[in-house]
Residue, then its C-alpha position, 0 to 999 in steps of 0.5 A: m111288147g108286140s111278140g106276146h111275152s110278158l116280161p118276167v116278174i123279179l122278186p126281191t129277196e130281202w128288203p120286203w121282209s126288212r120293211i115288213a119287219i119293221v111296219a110290225t115293230v112300228s105297229t106293235i109300239a103304235l099298239v102298245t102305245c094306244r093302249a097305254i094312252l086308253r088305260f091311262l084316259w081311262k083311269a083319269y076317267q074312274v078317279r075324276n071325282i076325287p079332288g086334287p091339285k092342278a099338275s105343274s108339268f104335262l110330262l111329270g104330273h105332280a112329282l116335282d111338288t111331292l117327290g121333287r119337293s121332298a128331296k128339297w125340304h132341307l133347302h126350303g125348310d117347308y117340311p112335311e110340305p105340299y101335304i097340309s096345304w093339299i089337305k087344308q085345300f082339298g079335304n082328306a081324300i086327294l088325288f095326284r099324279e106322277l109321271f103317268n100313274y094316278a094316285v090317292i092320299f088318304a087322310d082320314p082315319k077311317a079310310i086309313q083303316h080300310v086300306l092298312a087293316t080292314n081290307g089290307r088284302n087289297y092293298p099291297r105294297d107298290k112293287i118297285i117300292a117293294s123291290y127298293l125295300a129289299d134292296i136295302v136289306l139284302g133279300e125278301g123280308l117283312l118290308s117286301t113279301e105279302g100274303s101268306v109269305h108276310d104272315e108267316y114271317r110276321k106269326i115268327l116274329n111277333p113273339i120275339f118282341t114281346s115285352n119280356s124279350i124287351k125287358s132283357f135288352v134294357p141293360i144293353y141300352d143303359t150301358q152303351t148309352r152311359i159308354i157313350c156319355e162318359t166318353i165323346i159327350q163328356e170329352a167334348a163338355k170339358n173340352g168345349q167341343t162341338l159335337n155332331m149328334t147324328d153321328v153320336f146318334t148313328d154310333l149308339t144305335l149301330r153299337t145298340i142295334g147289332l149286340a142286341g140283334f145279333g151280338f155284334n159290337f160295331k164299335d169293335d170292327a171299323e171295317a163292318q161299321k164303314a161297310y154299313n155307312n157306305a151301304q146308305l143310299v145318299p138322298t138326292p132328287l135323281i135318287l128319290v125320283g129313280t127308286r119310286v117310279i124306275p124297276r130296278f133303278l138300284d142295279s143302274p151303274l151310277p158311281s154311288l150306286v156301285r160303291r154302294r153295292e160293293a159295301q153292301a156285299q160287305l155288309k153281308k159278309v159280316v152278317n153272315t159270319v156272325i150266322e155261321h158262328k151261332l149255327a155252329g156254336s152251342t145255344k145251351d146258356g139260352p137265346k142273347d140276342l134277337l138273332d137266336l130266337i130267330l135260328p130255331h124257326s128260320s133257314p139261315e137266308e130267312a134268319f139273315v133277311h130278319t136280321m139285316t131288317f132289324l138293323t136297318a129299320g131299328h138302327e136309321t128309324t132310332t137315330s132320326a127319332l132321337g136327333w128331333i127328340i134332342v131337337n126339340l128339347i133344345k127349343h123347349p128348355n123348360v121341357a128339357t128341365q122336366v126330363r132331367r127331373e123326372y131322370k134324377a127321381v128315378v135313379a134316385k129310386f132305382g139306382s140306374l135305368n138298366s131295368w124294366e122297372a125304372v123305364d117305366e116310370l119315365i113317363f113325362t119323358l115317353a110323352v115327350i118322345q111321343e110328341s116329337l115323333r108327332l112332330n117330326a115323323i121319322a117315315a115321312k110316309v107308309a110305303r105305298r100300296t096298290c089297289a088290287s081291285d076296284d074298291i070303295v073306301p069309307m071316309q070318316e068325313g064325306p061319302p066313300i070313294f071309288v078307287p080303281a084297281g092299279t090306282t096307287v094309295e099313300v098315308v102321308i104319316a108327316a101330314m096325319n100327324r100335323h092334320p089341323k082337324y085333329w091336333a089342337k095347335p098342331d105345329s106346337f111340341i106339347p108333350e102334355r097331350f100325350l098325359e092322359g087325362s090333362p088339358e092338352w090331352n082333352a084339347d085333342l080329343a074334343l076335336r076328334d069328339g072322343k075318339p083316342h089316337a089310334l089312326y089320327y097317330i099312326p108314327f109306326s104306321a098301322g095294321s098288319k105291316n105296322c112297325i115290329g119293332q116300335r116297343f123295342s125303339i121306344v124303351e131304347m130312346q127313353v133310356v137314351v134321352a131320359t140319360l142325356i138329358g139328365q146329365f147333360d144340356f145341349k145348345l144348337a152350335q152356330d152352323a146347325d140347321t134344323r130343317a128336314k132332310y128327307n132320304g127316301v125313307t127317314t127325315f133328319p136334322t139337317r146339320l145337328t151340331v150342338n155345344v154341350s155342357i155338365a147339367e146342374 
């Protein structure tokens, strides 16, 4: 030191840069976290005036009350809770939170019209839900697209589901139903065997939608039917939560999801083979199924997705609905007697149910179907929507609701169809409420100040994204229900369990086992 020469400064060559990288990474994470927290707090402030239940968990919010509880409806038998209780306590606009995502449930007809129809462009499907729906049908189609693409698909497909098109499928419904009756059900009646009606309806509706949809009979291809069955999701709390809050959850390496992807690949080969044969063949005899009507207006890839959409949605929803109709008719034998009486009268007049004119006279059967769809919603909820831009949602009852951009919006069909303000005896099975002019019809009408069912009764959703195949499904159900009840008497087996089981899209009776006998 005394020499006047300073010691050389040795600069480390590596560790400061590592430290800088660590500091930069930590700072970035901290910044992103702070922004997320601020966004969460700001959203909480924006929606503070919307009433709702207290979260049962700080981290999960209400996820255990919504997703968790619906996954256990079959254990507790409390379908469609918690939604009815929330409506009774908090009204027609309810705030809840899943993880750190705020959502609003609307159970007000004017608000539902605004979200699903009038201002539907501002409420696209939630991206995670849209991705989930696209995965189910193996591509982007009606269930997952938005805006002009969705409008174009709808424009192409709407004419396919006109009354004239559906008329041509009535013989398929009638023939396949009679085959099931003359084989599986009649054999069970003669031998005293217990039948699982969910399996029966799965088989029947898969045959029907296969033939009407793309001219393919799953009965003739056991491997294809097995692939279709294995491609369905097994509902567990993990699956329900994962598909709704975790992006690309279905691509995870869970063994059940790996097996599902393998089955999907096999099913895709089956449908694409049918498409290739149709494209290579002659169409001079005219269209015979939905795919024949689609192909002239779509690419093979689009036709595949549309076909998968009809196959998946048309099969699963109709199976679910038929299951609940049978449950309700078993529990109300006097109603079943009326259905049987109507069936016999129509068959006596027309000879069978293989014509549109015959089906059109199944008026009471239609009321039974409508009431069952009300009491036991096929889809518990409309696919979640996300508010794209700040919006003021009008309400029929109460002041309008401010919904900030980015907020999830839900319409719970299961609760709306049982709303105590709009339905007399909402938890009772009363088909007469759908017979115009009846005392039961008028009782419901009085609760709604004379307003019709529209937007109070939404079993197939509403607006431009409602179920395009609803009339197809209704007519099929009329034929199936009238024929089965007209010919057979069903009673619940000892091990039957009619609690609702939710698979993430539809609800089914947990175990629909029955004893069957020939009707008198």
